[in-house]
C-alpha positions in Angstrom: -3.0 -39.4 3.7 -5.9 -37.4 2.1 -8.4 -39.7 3.8 -6.9 -38.8 7.2 -6.9 -35.1 6.5 -10.6 -35.3 5.4 -11.5 -37.2 8.6 -9.7 -34.6 10.7 -11.5 -31.8 8.9 -14.9 -33.4 9.5 -14.1 -34.0 13.2 -13.0 -30.4 13.5 -16.3 -29.1 12.0 -18.4 -31.3 14.3 -16.3 -30.4 17.3 -16.8 -26.7 16.6 -20.5 -27.1 16.2 -20.8 -29.1 19.4 -18.8 -26.5 21.4 -20.8 -23.6 19.7 -24.1 -25.2 20.9 -22.6 -25.8 24.4 -21.5 -22.2 24.8 -24.9 -20.9 23.6 -27.0 -23.3 25.8 -25.1 -22.4 29.0 -24.7 -18.8 27.9 -20.9 -18.7 28.6 -20.3 -15.9 26.2 -20.2 -12.1 27.0 -23.2 -10.6 25.2 -22.2 -6.9 25.1 -24.6 -4.5 23.4 -23.9 -2.6 20.1 -22.5 0.9 20.3 -22.7 3.9 17.9 -21.2 7.4 17.5 -23.8 10.1 17.8 -24.0 13.5 16.0 -21.9 15.1 18.8 -19.1 12.5 18.3 -19.9 10.8 21.6 -20.1 7.1 22.0 -23.3 5.6 23.3 -25.0 2.2 23.3 -27.8 1.7 20.9 -31.0 2.3 22.9 -33.5 -0.5 23.7 -31.0 -3.3 24.0 -31.3 -5.8 26.8 -29.2 -8.8 27.6 -26.6 -10.4 29.9 -22.9 -9.9 30.3 -20.6 -12.7 31.4 -17.2 -12.3 33.1 -14.7 -14.7 34.6 -14.2 -18.3 33.8 -17.2 -20.6 34.0 -19.6 -17.7 34.2 -18.4 -16.4 37.5 -20.3 -13.1 37.0 -23.6 -13.2 35.1 -25.3 -9.7 35.0 -28.3 -8.3 33.3 -28.1 -4.9 31.4 -30.7 -2.6 30.0 -29.9 0.3 27.7 -32.2 3.3 28.1 -33.3 5.9 25.5 -30.1 8.0 26.1 -27.9 5.0 25.3 -26.6 4.2 28.8 -27.0 1.1 31.0 -29.7 2.2 33.5 -32.7 1.0 35.5 -34.4 4.3 34.7 -34.8 6.9 31.9 -33.2 10.3 32.3 -35.8 13.0 32.8 -34.4 15.8 34.9 -36.7 18.6 35.9 -36.6 21.7 38.1 -38.9 20.2 40.8 -36.7 17.1 41.6 -33.3 16.6 43.0 -31.2 14.7 40.4 -27.6 13.4 40.5 -25.6 12.5 37.5 -22.7 10.0 37.8 -20.3 10.1 34.9 -17.4 7.7 34.3 -16.1 4.7 32.5 -16.9 1.0 32.9 -17.1 1.3 36.7 -20.1 3.6 36.4 -21.4 1.8 33.3 -22.0 -1.2 35.6 -22.0 -4.2 33.2 -20.4 -6.2 36.1 -23.6 -5.8 38.2 -27.3 -6.3 37.4 -28.6 -2.9 36.2 -31.3 -2.8 39.0 -28.5 -3.1 41.6 -26.3 -0.4 40.3 -24.5 2.3 42.3 -27.2 4.8 41.4 -30.0 2.5 42.7 -28.1 1.9 45.9 -27.9 5.7 46.4 -31.6 6.0 45.8 -32.3 3.3 48.3 -30.3 5.3 50.9 -31.9 8.7 50.1 -35.5 9.2 49.5 -36.8 11.6 46.9 -33.8 11.8 44.5 -33.1 10.3 41.1 -29.6 9.2 40.0 -28.6 9.1 36.4 -25.6 7.0 35.4 -23.8 8.2 32.3 -21.1 5.5 32.1 -19.4 4.2 29.1 -16.3 2.0 28.8 -13.0 4.0 28.4 -14.6 7.4 29.1 -11.9 9.7 30.5 -12.3 13.1 32.1 -12.3 14.8 28.6 -15.0 12.5 27.4 -17.2 13.2 30.5 -16.8 17.0 30.2 -17.6 16.9 26.5 -20.7 14.9 27.2 -22.0 17.5 29.7 -21.1 20.3 27.2 -23.1 18.8 24.3 -26.0 17.9 26.5 -26.4 21.2 28.4 -30.2 21.2 28.0 -30.3 18.1 30.1 -27.5 18.7 32.5 -28.7 22.3 33.4 -31.5 20.7 35.3 -29.3 18.3 37.2 -28.4 19.4 40.7 -25.2 17.5 41.3 -22.8 16.2 38.6 -20.1 13.7 39.8 -17.1 12.9 37.6 -15.4 9.6 38.3 -11.7 10.2 37.7 -9.0 7.6 37.8 -5.9 9.7 38.2 -3.5 7.3 36.5 -5.8 6.9 33.4 -8.2 9.8 32.9 -6.0 12.9 32.7 -3.7 12.0 29.8 -5.1 14.6 27.4 -6.0 18.3 27.7 -8.8 18.5 25.1 -11.5 16.3 23.7 -11.3 14.6 20.3 -13.2 11.5 19.3 -11.1 8.3 19.4 -12.5 6.3 16.6 -13.1 2.6 17.3 -12.4 0.0 14.6 -14.8 -2.9 14.4 -12.4 -5.8 13.8 -14.0 -8.7 12.0 -17.6 -8.0 13.0 -18.8 -11.3 11.6 -17.0 -13.1 14.5 -19.9 -11.9 16.8 -22.1 -14.5 15.1 -20.0 -17.2 16.7 -20.5 -17.3 20.4 -17.7 -19.8 20.8 -15.2 -17.4 19.3 -16.6 -14.6 21.5 -16.1 -16.9 24.5 -12.6 -17.8 23.4 -11.7 -14.1 23.0 -13.1 -13.3 26.5 -11.0 -16.1 28.0 -7.8 -14.7 26.4 -7.2 -17.6 24.1 -6.2 -15.2 21.3 -4.1 -13.0 23.5 -0.8 -14.3 22.3 -1.8 -13.6 18.7 -3.0 -10.1 19.6 0.2 -9.4 21.4 2.2 -10.5 18.4 0.3 -8.2 16.1 0.7 -5.4 18.6 4.4 -5.9 18.8 4.7 -5.9 15.0 2.8 -2.6 14.8 4.8 -1.0 17.6 8.0 -1.7 15.7 6.7 0.3 12.7 5.9 3.4 14.9 8.6 5.8 15.9 9.0 6.2 19.6 7.7 9.5 21.0 9.8 11.5 23.4 8.3 13.3 26.5 7.3 16.9 25.7 9.6 19.3 27.4 10.8 16.7 29.8 7.7 17.2 32.0 6.8 14.4 34.4 3.5 12.6 34.4 2.1 14.2 37.6 2.8 17.7 36.3 1.3 16.8 33.0 -1.9 15.4 34.5 -2.3 18.6 36.6 -1.8 20.9 33.6 -4.3 18.8 31.6 -6.8 19.1 34.4 -6.4 22.8 34.6 -6.9 23.2 30.9 -10.0 21.0 30.8 -11.8 22.6 33.7 -11.0 26.1 32.3 -12.2 25.2 28.8 -15.4 23.6 29.9 -16.2 26.1 32.6 -16.2 23.6 35.5 -19.0 24.7 37.9 -17.6 24.1 41.4 -21.0 24.7 42.9 -22.7 21.8 41.3 -19.8 19.6 40.1 -17.5 17.3 42.1 -14.9 14.6 41.4 -14.9 11.1 42.7 -11.4 9.5 43.1 -9.2 7.1 45.1 -6.8 9.2 47.1 -4.5 6.2 47.6 -3.7 6.3 43.8 -3.8 10.0 43.3 -0.8 12.3 43.6 -0.7 14.3 46.8 0.1 17.6 45.0 -3.0 17.1 42.8 -5.2 16.6 45.9 -3.6 19.7 47.4 -4.4 21.7 44.3 -8.0 20.6 44.5 -8.4 21.5 48.1 -6.6 24.9 47.7 -8.8 25.9 44.7 -12.2 24.8 45.9 -12.7 21.6 43.9 -14.9 19.2 45.8 -14.2 15.5 45.7 -15.5 12.2 47.0 -12.7 9.9 48.2 -13.7 6.2 48.1 -10.2 5.1 48.7 -10.4 5.6 52.5 -13.4 3.4 53.1 -11.8 0.7 50.8 -8.7 0.8 52.9 -10.7 0.8 56.2 -12.6 -2.3 55.0 -9.6 -4.1 53.6 -10.5 -7.4 55.4 -13.2 -7.9 52.8 -12.7 -7.8 49.0 -14.0 -4.8 47.2 -13.3 -6.0 43.7 -14.1 -9.1 41.7 -11.8 -12.1 42.1 -10.9 -12.2 38.4 -11.3 -8.5 37.7 -10.4 -5.1 39.1 -14.0 -3.8 38.9 -15.9 -3.2 42.1 -17.9 -6.1 43.4 -21.3 -5.6 45.2 -19.6 -4.7 48.5 -17.3 -2.2 46.8 -20.3 -0.6 45.1 -22.1 -0.3 48.4 -19.1 1.5 49.9 -19.0 3.9 46.9 -22.7 4.5 47.1 -22.4 5.2 50.8 -19.7 7.8 50.2 -21.7 9.5 47.5 -24.8 9.5 49.6 -23.0 11.2 52.5 -21.6 13.8 50.1 -25.2 14.5 48.8 -26.5 14.9 52.3 -23.9 17.6 53.0 -24.5 19.3 49.6 -26.1 22.7 49.9 -28.6 22.1 47.1 -29.7 18.9 48.7 -30.2 20.7 52.1 -32.2 23.5 50.4 -34.3 21.0 48.5 -35.3 19.2 51.7 -36.1 22.3 53.7 
């Protein structure tokens, strides 16, 4: 009996080593960069990192990233000045762009369409509207020079709070990153049942929260938006939102239009081109075609922007 157990243990060790080597040789693991929390309580990626991200089974998406000096995935450094026209794109993982080679990002596609501008992409996973406004507030010296600031807002996710506070991230078992096989298994969802079990246990310990004042979600999102733009002095002349009107409450859109908030709607071109996929097969993030459509909408908005017109006259 002990002999059998010993043999099984030896086989398990050698099998693990073989699979570890296999995953490393074919780079099947998702090699995300390391992040840090800066002095302003804003998450950024550690500058200078380069590598490749892997998404989907059997390496369906293999993309190169490059973290610039500001701690964002970008093909260029951020150096806004008064004598150039610069655009800042702020958002979550869709702007962060780990699902696309950094030199084929939305910002690069915009620059390819419009000569003489620079596009800076301040994207970081899970950034909501409060995160984005806070980033602009604590980086005023840089953003004051930027001519157009575009906030990517997903209505259903990004307006759930009315003020910024850092959401601390716990690094769970960091030593697991040394095993690319385990990283690969995590990315493929092989540990999802275990994570769901732990989550269920934790939820049982927490008391259920009741809706505040019986307010519905749409009304709550609108109130949160009003508080955030008021607190951070949202500049309607140089700031705009980017959203999908198909997934945004009509009353919210009506409020934006009635109160002079400009927005870029990428939902309409997505719907118009619905014969061709705009997202990745295994993921809801935009594919290259989807990013081209987004870049085209932003480019058209820039061409109609007064500061762009004045800059080119």
